[in-house]
Phi, psi and omega in degrees: 000318180294323180295321178296319178297315179299319181297319178297319180297315181295319178300318179296315181299320179297314180297320181296316181294319178294324176295317178299323180299315183290326182286336180274346183302132177089000185276326180203179186289348180269010187308311185297315180298319179297310181301312182299311186285329174294321179293320176299316182296315180297319179296315179299316182297319181294315181291325178298312180297325184283322192251343186298141189299325180250164175294140178247158175257103184304319181297314180294320181294319179297317181295322177300316179295318179296313181299317180295320179297313183288328180297334180288349181267288176201165185290349188259349175269106188222152175272136181242106180288167180303323181291338184262357184300325181299320179296321182283335173295323178296321181300323184268327185255341185076013182229149173201161177270120182180202183260343177080070179202145170276145180227158173214162181266134174221119184058234185270354188234163175263139186240146174288119177277313182195121173286142174285133183300137177064028175240169189310316182300312182292320180293330180279351177101007174295140180230161177301134181103344177297134181260130179274115179266317181219150172235118183053045174080359181251132180297139177248017177299129178085353181281151180282168177297324179296317180294317179292321179301319179298321179291326182283332182275157179171184182295134175305138181100341177277159183252154176221137180251127182246139170258120190245137169252126182237132178302134180095351178246134187289329183236148173295159179221158181261147174228131174259124181237143172262123179295142178234171173281099184278126182240128180253123181292138171292326179248092181283343184200140169211152186192179173256126176265188182294159180060028177061033176270127176279151182222129177230123176265119180246114186258349181203171178233052174276182183306135178075017174300316179299319179296318181294318179295318180298316180296317179296316180296316180298323179292316178298318184289324183285335184257357184213156171269089187291135174268346179176170180229132174257121174255112187265109179250015180294133180077002182273109184278003174103202184159231186283129181300318182298326178290330174295321176296317182295321178293316179299323183297340178296329186245350182238134189290171184301141174088000181272142177290137175251314181198150172234152179242141180225122181230187179291324180266134182302330182294340180272353179275120184206144175250125180259123180240159174293141188248351183230166173294141180295153174288320181202122179255002186249326186300134176299134182234135172237131179253125178266130179226162173214190184293345180259002174281118188221161170057248182300327176298321181287330175296313180297308181298317181292320180294317179293327176290315182294328177274003182054038182260342181212154173265132181262128184233138175137228180238162180302137185285178189298317180094048177250106181246032183249143182252133177245144170244141175264124185242128181290144176238184180292157175056042174063014175269169182216165172226135177258116188242134172289116187247347184196171169248151178251151184230129182271173194309326180289347181104356184273149171253131186264011179299127186261327184260133180263089184288346181283348184231062177285153177275185184296339179267004179085009180273132180264133182278160170283158176298122183293151181302330182294340181257359178289132182244151179266143177227174181232142175282179181302323180272005177091010176288143181274128176228163187233154176265179169079356183220038183071195176264117178275127182294154174288328177233112182270130176247115178275119181262142179294144177283156181293137179293162177304314184291322177297317180298313184289327177296328177281309186292333177271005176063023179287320176293319177301311182294322179294320179299322178294318177296317180301317181294328177291331185264349182227117183292324183220161171224175177296164177305157186302328183275359180229351180291136179225156176275109179283168176299325179298315179295318182295318178295324177295322178296318178299318177298321180298312183289330176294322178294332180279357182068038185294129174221152175209162182248127178278165178296325178297319179294321177297317180295322181294322179293322177296320178299318180298314181297319179293319180294320178295320180296325183262010176061034176257347193296322181303325183284334184248006187303315182296318178294319179299313182295324178296318179293319179297319179295319180294319178297321180297321179294316179297320183297323182297341181269356183302322182296333176269322181300321183253030184302315183295318178298313183293321178300320181295315179297317181296320180300311183294323179293318179293317180301325180297335179291334185251324188239006172057209188297319180300318180297322179296320180295313181301315183295323184289336183291334187297326183237034185271112183294326181288324174297316180300317180294321179297314179297322177300318179294321178297323180284337176255073189304323180298320179293319178299312181291327180295329177292313185288326182271000176089356181300314182297320180295320178295319180297320179295320181295317180295323180294319179294324180288000000 
């Protein structure tokens, strides 16, 4: 029966492909190649289904072929199956039907990372650390986060039953949840910082991102005498291009270019300009960016930099200057295709990776320095293409220590925060809670009980040295020295938990706060020791330095000093 079904599917696919072949004839110079290769593909698919030793799944096999084909182009040109459409609706609208929770994989099961506040998961009593055993009576053991996410999502108003294992409870229990239309705010937090500096955290560019930023800014401005505004785009991977234009329009007046797109088809060439009067063209603005600020974030940061309207602070951005369109396909599927590159007001494209020139291993190179070109902002400041948006003020942040990384990646900090929340009903407000020595010592006891071990880079290097020495028959001569060095490293390593205490305390603090105050609490807690925030406030207070950056004086002084 299955073979007959497969044969019908293959016959349909063959007919569809041949029909596609005939309809494309005469459209462009690649007609013959398209026709020839589609016929080869259809023939191969039919023979594969007919002759392969085991039963095949035509749908899965076809998707594998489509994914591999698109992967050879760039990471952003992707096929969206009917089952994945809900995920892509979330990317554009910020809404989806589901329970409202972040999840992660640990061992064989998926775990609740964080319920979204005031959404079904949180209202039903799900907490961080809960392990999902079953969804609607079916075991999810061994399933990926993507597979479990698909099971949890669905039409608003439908129900889903979860079997939960919770630490501290002897038996699993069931929870019935009604899926709702889960909406994630583009602006999860805004506030007044010290010295009357306004702060807006923008985490996405879904529909109405510009409206949300404008409302937050107007509220801050109407209730305070702002000395400046910080727009935080760190970690913001982008979204809708039009929303980037709308956000820029808050600070740049009507009729100014924000971004243009240029593609192979003339219809994809378009210049986007601000369409309304700006809300404020005078207030000092600083935009915070990092290596994860991409796409629409880079349009906003780059446009404000090119118009000399804001000072950019942080690290060089991701470097995504490619535009995608979502095009509907048959059977409710879609394809997201890179159709153009975008160019910000100075004329530069900030795309960093050259996907058109991959090597034999499929690796795409960065734009070489020899091809990087200089452009000028409105005030004549020199800026460059090909490497994302380079900040006007670079803040070098320390990398996470080995022990800090492993405590996070092994979920030890996560698990301790969950245990802490079970044992403490409340904590101090997010802006005043701190990890005391008592809490930190309790955390050390916790990880010791877990039998926590990790390998440092020095230990990895030492192990490689040992293997090489043994292979070359040198190890016997250096064994005593090797063991002495290994012993010394082990002693130093035992002090890592104290050496990196401040770093670990900060990570632990934010994780614990998330159990009580969710995403908003994490943002509030992180602001207290934020070096980039401190630098931004310092620049607002040193108005001459802020203006010297924007009018190019500082850049000229640096150039003269180098010469």
